C-alpha positions as CSV (number, residue, x, y, z in Angstrom):
1,M,0.5,-0.6,20.0
2,T,-2.5,0.9,21.8
3,E,-3.7,2.3,18.5
4,V,-6.0,0.2,16.3
5,Y,-3.2,-0.1,13.7
6,D,-4.5,2.8,11.7
7,R,-7.6,1.0,10.6
8,K,-11.2,2.1,11.0
9,G,-13.5,-0.5,12.2
10,I,-12.6,-3.8,13.7
11,A,-12.2,-7.4,12.5
12,P,-15.6,-9.2,12.5
13,K,-14.2,-12.1,14.6
14,L,-11.9,-11.5,17.6
15,A,-10.3,-13.5,20.4
16,L,-11.2,-11.6,23.6
17,T,-10.5,-12.3,27.3
18,C,-13.7,-13.6,28.9
19,P,-14.9,-11.1,31.5
20,Q,-16.3,-13.9,33.6
21,C,-13.4,-16.5,33.7
22,G,-10.4,-15.0,31.9
23,A,-10.2,-17.7,29.3
24,E,-10.1,-17.0,25.5
25,A,-13.6,-16.1,24.3
26,R,-14.8,-15.6,20.8
27,F,-16.4,-12.4,19.6
28,E,-18.3,-11.9,16.4
29,G,-19.4,-8.5,15.3
30,L,-23.0,-8.1,14.5
31,Y,-23.3,-4.6,13.1
32,G,-19.8,-3.5,12.1
33,E,-18.5,-0.1,13.4
34,M,-21.3,2.2,14.6
35,A,-21.3,5.7,15.9
36,L,-23.3,5.8,19.1
37,P,-24.5,8.9,21.0
38,V,-22.8,9.6,24.3
39,M,-23.1,12.2,27.0
40,L,-19.9,14.3,27.3
41,A,-18.5,15.7,30.5
42,D,-19.9,19.2,29.8
43,D,-23.5,17.9,29.3
44,R,-23.2,18.0,25.5
45,T,-23.8,15.0,23.4
46,G,-21.2,13.5,21.2
47,T,-20.5,10.2,19.6
48,K,-18.2,7.2,20.2
49,L,-17.4,4.3,18.0
50,S,-19.0,1.1,19.1
51,W,-18.1,-2.5,18.2
52,A,-21.0,-4.5,19.4
53,G,-21.5,-8.2,18.8
54,R,-21.8,-11.6,20.3
55,L,-19.3,-12.9,22.9
56,S,-19.1,-16.6,23.7
57,C,-16.8,-18.5,26.0
58,L,-16.4,-22.3,25.7
59,A,-14.7,-22.5,29.1
60,C,-17.5,-21.1,31.3
61,G,-20.4,-21.0,28.9
62,L,-20.8,-17.2,28.8
63,N,-22.9,-16.2,25.8
64,R,-24.1,-12.6,25.5
65,T,-24.2,-9.4,23.5
66,H,-21.0,-7.4,24.2
67,E,-19.4,-4.1,23.3
68,V,-15.7,-4.4,22.8
69,D,-13.2,-2.2,24.5
70,W,-10.3,-2.7,22.1
71,P,-7.4,-3.5,22.6
72,R,-7.8,-3.7,26.4
73,E,-9.9,-6.9,26.0
74,A,-7.7,-8.6,23.4
75,F,-6.8,-12.1,24.6
76,F,-3.6,-12.1,22.5
77,Q,-1.7,-9.0,23.9
78,L,1.4,-8.2,25.7
79,D,3.3,-5.2,26.9
80,Y,6.9,-4.3,25.9
81,R,8.6,-1.0,26.9
82,G,5.3,0.8,27.5
83,E,3.7,-0.3,24.2
84,R,1.0,-2.9,23.7
85,L,1.4,-5.6,21.1
86,W,-1.9,-7.2,20.3
87,A,-3.5,-9.5,17.7
88,F,-7.1,-10.0,16.6
89,D,-6.7,-13.8,17.1
90,R,-4.2,-16.7,17.4
91,A,-3.5,-16.7,13.6
92,M,-2.5,-13.1,13.6
93,M,-0.2,-13.5,16.7
94,V,1.4,-16.5,14.9
95,E,2.0,-14.2,11.9
96,I,3.5,-11.6,14.1
97,L,5.8,-14.2,15.7
98,A,7.0,-15.4,12.3
99,Y,7.5,-11.8,11.2
100,L,9.7,-11.0,14.2
101,N,11.6,-14.3,13.9
102,T,12.7,-13.6,10.3
103,G,15.0,-10.8,11.1
104,G,16.3,-9.2,7.9
105,D,14.0,-10.8,5.4
106,R,10.7,-9.5,6.8
107,D,9.3,-8.3,3.5
108,T,8.9,-11.8,2.2
109,V,7.1,-13.0,5.3
110,R,4.9,-9.8,5.3
111,R,3.9,-10.1,1.7
112,A,2.8,-13.7,2.2
113,S,0.7,-12.9,5.3
114,P,-3.0,-12.2,5.3
115,H,-2.1,-9.6,7.9
116,A,0.4,-7.8,5.8
117,T,-1.0,-4.3,6.3
118,R,-0.9,-4.6,10.1
119,L,2.6,-6.2,10.1
120,M,3.8,-3.3,8.1
121,R,2.4,-0.9,10.8
122,L,4.0,-2.5,13.8
123,P,5.7,0.1,15.9
124,K,9.5,0.2,15.6
125,V,10.0,-0.6,19.3
126,F,8.9,-4.2,18.5
127,L,11.1,-4.6,15.4
128,T,14.5,-4.0,16.9
129,A,17.0,-6.8,17.2
130,K,17.2,-6.0,20.9
131,A,13.4,-6.6,21.3
132,R,13.3,-9.8,19.3
133,E,14.4,-12.4,22.0
134,T,12.1,-11.0,24.7
135,L,9.1,-10.6,22.4
136,V,9.5,-14.1,20.9
137,A,9.7,-15.6,24.4
138,K,6.6,-13.7,25.5
139,I,4.6,-14.5,22.3
140,E,5.5,-18.2,22.6
141,A,4.3,-18.2,26.2
142,L,1.1,-16.4,25.3
143,L,0.4,-18.9,22.5
144,A,1.1,-21.9,24.8
145,R,-1.4,-20.4,27.3
146,G,-4.2,-20.1,24.9
């Protein structure tokens, strides 16, 4: 799940890992998605997408402008079989947990979720019956941590 779930841009509010203390920090986008100029390896100029905004951490008091490296900085993320499962915030991870726990009747849960589009695009490796027990345990541990 290292892709940004086939969506351009990023959520305006995210839960990130605080670069100073490792706790959950809140990020709020200031400008939306912007194309910024960058220098490429062969001395040409190109562009990269930037998600800049304000990062604040209640645990250590960090409060600064920040450019997000998504999904590497996501607070709610875990790895399973070489794929990264991530969520924008706690609410989205709770929705993913409910979606995985339902087993066969996932469509009902997905349609009721505000994250329906992203749930529909979860990679198949996370949706197998074999993965369910491991992922549910990892997600519950992650939610208990935060």
